[in-house]
N, C-alpha and C positions, 0 to 999 in steps of 0.2 A: 654371514648375516649376523653381525653382533657377537656378543660373548655368549658362551653356553650358560644355561641356567645354573649349573652347579657352581661355576666360577662367580656368578653374580651373588648367589646365596652366601658364598664364602666371604666376599667383599662386604656384604651387608652385615653379616655376623660380626666381622672385625670392626666395622664402624660403630655398631651398636655397643659392642664391648667397651670400646674407647669412650664413647659417650657416657655410658654408665659409670665408668671410672671417674670421669670429670664431674659428674653429678655428685658422687660420693665425696670427692675432694671439695666441692663447693659446700656441701652440707657440713663438712668438718671445718670450713672456714679457710681453707688453703688457697682457693682461687675465687676471684670475684665473679659475679653473674655475667658481667660484660665479656669475660673470657670464654664463656661456654659457647659451643657450636649450636647451630639451629636444632640439630637432633638432640643434643643434650638438654637444651631449653625445653624442647617438646617433652622429653622424658621426665624432666623435673616438674612440669605442669601436670603431667599425667599422674605422677606420684602424689603431688599435693591434692589433686582431685580425689584420688583413691583414699588418702588418709582422711580427707574431709567426709567422704561417704561413710567410712568405717566409724569415725567418731560420732557422726549423727545417728548411725544405726545402733551403736552401743548405748546412746543416751535415751533411746525410746523404749 
């Protein structure tokens, strides 16, 4: 019945690692936004949101 949980975790970690690498490459200007995967775009938005929260917290 499907894949074992450990195998799924391994696949997920690998996909997240690749997505994070793509986000870093995008921030360096090496690849355009349109070449990012859905997961990478989600991580980028999450990163921007966190930076925005940090900057607003430091300003107050």
